[in-house]
C-alpha positions as CSV (number, residue, x, y, z in Angstrom):
1,M,18.1,42.7,26.6
2,S,15.0,41.6,24.7
3,D,11.6,42.5,26.2
4,S,10.2,39.1,25.1
5,I,10.8,35.6,26.4
6,V,9.4,32.4,24.8
7,I,8.8,29.6,27.3
8,I,9.1,26.1,25.7
9,P,8.4,23.1,27.9
10,T,10.2,19.9,26.8
11,Y,10.0,16.2,27.4
12,N,11.9,14.0,25.0
13,E,12.3,16.6,22.2
14,K,15.8,15.9,21.0
15,E,14.6,15.7,17.4
16,N,13.1,19.2,17.6
17,V,14.8,21.3,20.3
18,E,17.8,22.6,18.4
19,N,15.9,23.5,15.3
20,I,13.1,25.3,17.2
21,I,15.7,27.4,19.1
22,R,17.7,28.3,16.0
23,T,14.5,29.2,14.1
24,V,13.3,31.5,16.9
25,F,16.7,33.2,17.2
26,G,16.7,33.6,13.4
27,L,13.7,35.9,13.5
28,E,14.1,39.7,12.8
29,K,12.5,40.6,16.1
30,E,14.6,39.5,19.0
31,F,13.1,36.9,21.4
32,N,14.9,35.1,24.2
33,I,14.0,31.5,25.1
34,L,13.5,29.6,28.3
35,I,13.4,25.8,28.1
36,V,11.6,24.1,31.0
37,D,12.7,20.5,30.7
38,D,11.1,17.8,32.8
39,G,14.0,15.4,33.2
40,S,14.0,14.2,29.5
41,P,15.8,10.8,29.4
42,D,16.7,11.4,25.7
43,G,19.2,14.1,26.4
44,T,17.1,17.1,25.4
45,A,18.6,19.2,28.2
46,D,22.1,18.4,27.2
47,I,21.4,19.7,23.7
48,V,20.1,23.0,25.2
49,K,23.0,23.4,27.5
50,N,25.4,22.9,24.6
51,L,23.6,25.6,22.7
52,Q,23.8,28.0,25.6
53,K,27.6,28.3,24.8
54,E,26.5,29.8,21.4
55,F,23.7,31.9,22.8
56,P,24.8,32.8,26.4
57,N,22.5,35.7,27.0
58,R,19.5,34.6,25.1
59,L,18.9,30.9,25.9
60,F,18.1,29.7,29.4
61,I,17.0,26.4,30.9
62,I,15.2,25.2,34.0
63,E,15.7,21.4,34.7
64,R,13.0,19.7,36.7
65,E,13.0,16.2,38.1
66,G,10.6,14.0,36.2
67,K,7.3,14.8,34.4
68,L,5.5,17.3,36.5
69,G,2.9,18.5,34.0
70,L,2.5,21.1,31.3
71,G,0.7,23.6,33.7
72,T,3.4,23.5,36.4
73,A,6.1,23.9,33.7
74,Y,4.5,27.1,32.5
75,I,3.9,28.4,36.0
76,C,7.5,27.8,36.8
77,G,8.5,29.6,33.6
78,F,6.1,32.5,34.2
79,K,7.5,33.2,37.7
80,W,11.1,33.0,36.4
81,S,10.3,35.4,33.5
82,L,8.6,37.9,35.8
83,E,11.6,37.9,38.1
84,Q,13.9,38.6,35.1
85,G,11.7,41.6,34.1
86,Y,10.3,40.5,30.7
87,G,7.4,42.6,29.4
88,Y,6.0,40.0,27.0
89,I,5.9,36.3,27.9
90,F,5.1,33.6,25.4
91,E,4.0,29.9,25.5
92,M,5.0,27.7,22.5
93,D,5.4,24.0,21.8
94,A,8.8,22.6,20.9
95,D,7.6,20.4,17.9
96,F,6.9,23.1,15.3
97,S,3.1,22.7,15.5
98,H,3.3,26.3,16.4
99,N,5.1,28.2,13.7
100,P,7.9,30.5,15.2
101,N,7.2,32.9,12.3
102,D,3.9,33.7,14.0
103,L,5.6,35.0,17.2
104,P,5.9,38.6,15.9
105,K,2.2,38.6,15.1
106,L,1.3,37.6,18.7
107,Y,3.8,40.3,20.0
108,A,2.2,42.9,17.8
109,A,-1.3,42.0,19.0
110,C,-0.2,42.8,22.6
111,A,2.4,45.5,22.0
112,E,0.6,47.5,19.3
113,Q,-3.0,46.4,18.9
114,G,-4.3,46.7,22.5
115,G,-4.4,43.0,23.5
116,D,-3.4,41.8,27.0
117,V,-3.3,38.2,25.9
118,A,-2.8,37.1,22.3
119,V,-3.9,33.7,21.3
120,G,-2.6,31.9,18.2
121,S,-6.0,30.6,17.1
122,R,-6.7,27.6,14.9
123,Y,-10.5,28.3,14.7
124,C,-11.1,32.1,14.4
125,N,-11.0,31.8,10.6
126,G,-12.6,28.4,10.0
127,V,-10.5,25.3,10.9
128,N,-6.8,25.7,10.2
129,V,-5.2,22.4,11.3
130,V,-2.9,20.3,9.1
131,N,-2.1,16.6,9.4
132,W,-4.5,15.8,12.2
133,P,-7.0,12.9,11.8
134,L,-10.5,14.2,11.3
135,G,-11.7,12.7,14.6
136,R,-9.1,14.7,16.5
137,V,-9.9,17.9,14.6
138,L,-13.6,17.5,15.4
139,M,-12.9,16.6,19.1
140,S,-10.7,19.7,19.5
141,Y,-13.0,22.1,17.6
142,F,-16.2,21.0,19.5
143,A,-14.3,21.0,22.8
144,S,-13.4,24.7,22.2
145,T,-17.0,25.4,21.2
146,Y,-18.2,23.7,24.4
147,V,-15.8,25.7,26.6
148,R,-16.8,28.9,24.9
149,F,-20.5,28.1,25.6
150,V,-19.9,27.2,29.3
151,T,-17.5,30.0,30.2
152,G,-19.0,32.8,28.1
153,M,-15.6,33.8,26.7
154,N,-15.6,35.2,23.2
155,V,-12.6,33.1,22.3
156,H,-12.8,30.5,19.4
157,D,-9.8,28.5,20.3
158,T,-10.1,28.1,24.1
159,T,-7.6,25.2,24.3
160,A,-4.8,26.9,22.3
161,G,-1.3,26.7,23.7
162,F,0.4,29.3,21.5
163,K,0.1,32.6,23.4
164,C,1.6,35.9,24.4
165,Y,0.9,37.6,27.8
166,R,1.7,41.2,28.8
167,R,3.5,40.9,32.1
168,E,0.6,42.7,33.9
169,V,-1.6,39.7,33.2
170,L,0.7,37.3,34.9
171,E,1.3,39.7,37.8
172,T,-2.4,40.1,38.4
173,I,-3.4,36.4,38.1
174,D,-2.7,34.5,41.3
175,L,-0.5,31.8,39.6
176,D,-0.5,29.7,42.8
177,R,-4.3,29.2,42.4
178,I,-4.0,27.8,38.8
179,H,-4.3,24.1,39.5
180,F,-4.9,22.2,36.3
181,K,-1.8,20.5,34.9
182,G,-2.8,19.3,31.4
183,Y,-4.6,21.0,28.6
184,A,-7.3,22.3,30.9
185,F,-4.5,24.6,32.2
186,Q,-4.8,26.5,28.9
187,I,-8.5,27.0,29.4
188,E,-8.0,28.0,33.1
189,M,-5.4,30.6,32.2
190,K,-7.6,32.2,29.5
191,F,-10.7,32.1,31.7
192,T,-8.9,33.6,34.7
193,A,-7.5,36.4,32.5
194,Y,-11.0,37.0,31.1
195,K,-12.5,37.2,34.6
196,C,-9.8,39.6,35.7
197,G,-10.9,42.0,32.9
198,F,-8.0,41.5,30.4
199,K,-8.6,41.7,26.7
200,I,-7.9,38.5,24.8
201,K,-7.1,38.9,21.2
202,E,-7.1,36.0,18.7
203,V,-4.5,35.9,15.9
204,P,-5.2,33.4,13.1
205,I,-2.5,30.7,12.7
206,I,-2.1,27.4,10.9
207,F,-1.5,24.6,13.3
208,I,0.6,21.7,11.8
209,N,0.8,18.4,13.6
210,R,4.3,17.4,14.7
211,V,6.5,15.5,12.3
212,L,9.2,14.4,14.7
213,G,8.9,13.0,18.2
214,T,5.9,11.7,20.1
215,S,2.7,13.5,20.9
216,K,1.9,13.9,24.7
217,M,-1.9,14.1,24.0
218,N,-4.2,11.4,25.4
219,S,-7.9,11.0,26.2
220,S,-7.5,11.7,29.9
221,I,-6.1,15.2,29.0
222,F,-9.3,15.9,27.1
223,G,-11.4,14.5,29.9
224,E,-9.7,16.9,32.3
225,A,-10.5,19.8,30.0
226,L,-14.2,18.8,29.5
227,F,-15.0,18.2,33.2
228,G,-12.6,20.9,34.4
229,V,-14.4,23.7,32.6
230,L,-17.6,22.9,34.6
231,Q,-15.6,23.1,37.8
232,L,-14.0,26.4,36.7
233,K,-17.3,28.0,35.9
234,W,-18.9,26.8,39.1
235,S,-16.1,27.9,41.3
236,S,-16.1,31.3,39.6
237,F,-19.4,32.1,41.2
238,F,-17.8,32.0,44.6
239,R,-14.5,33.7,43.8
240,K,-13.4,37.3,43.7
241,Y,-10.9,37.9,40.9
242,P,-8.3,40.6,41.0
243,Q,-9.0,43.2,38.3
244,K,-6.9,44.8,35.6
245,K,-5.7,48.2,36.7
246,Q,-7.3,50.9,34.7
247,K,-4.8,53.4,33.3
248,S,-5.3,57.0,34.6
249,L,-6.2,59.5,32.0
250,N,-3.5,61.8,33.4
251,A,-0.8,59.1,33.1
């Protein structure tokens, strides 16, 4: 069994889902995949279930009733992956905006280079975004700068959704206390890992806007992120975070 699982939330991704699955399974390093589908009316789940016949021990699916939010999809996937015993748990979009060829780099950042959380970063080496309107690039870049300023995290791409976690991180974080559902979820997960004492390592990637299917981004998602970060920072003053276990020198 692979030590790594890639969680891919889907909603109406029939144009992309088979290609993304085959591309991940074509990598030299072995990754398994968990699709969390929120009741896609376009038949995304049926495509995945058909592919399970071809990849019976590598491809898994959780079907949920209706759109319940990105954050809850990942929390659901995290809990399932921990129960199954995976050591490295990934977040990735279905639409190829995250390049599957970068998965081994994120894995190496955690498995070999001392990271607890690896972030596929659009902004740690300048701005590496392709096919986004300038306004959206600027909004995303300055949102990350703002979050970095408010939270004190030394992370350039605070809203990134392409990540690898060592299982210890997800075991330590109280997943039931993560409450944001949209893109603020990505900030909350990084901030909580940071407050728990985990090392966040950024890996430069090139983010390419989706070619097929429809973006789920909207202004209310950014609003949640901008106001949510103030709420996160304020509540952190009154909260005790569980801490990363220090390895014994005799271990």
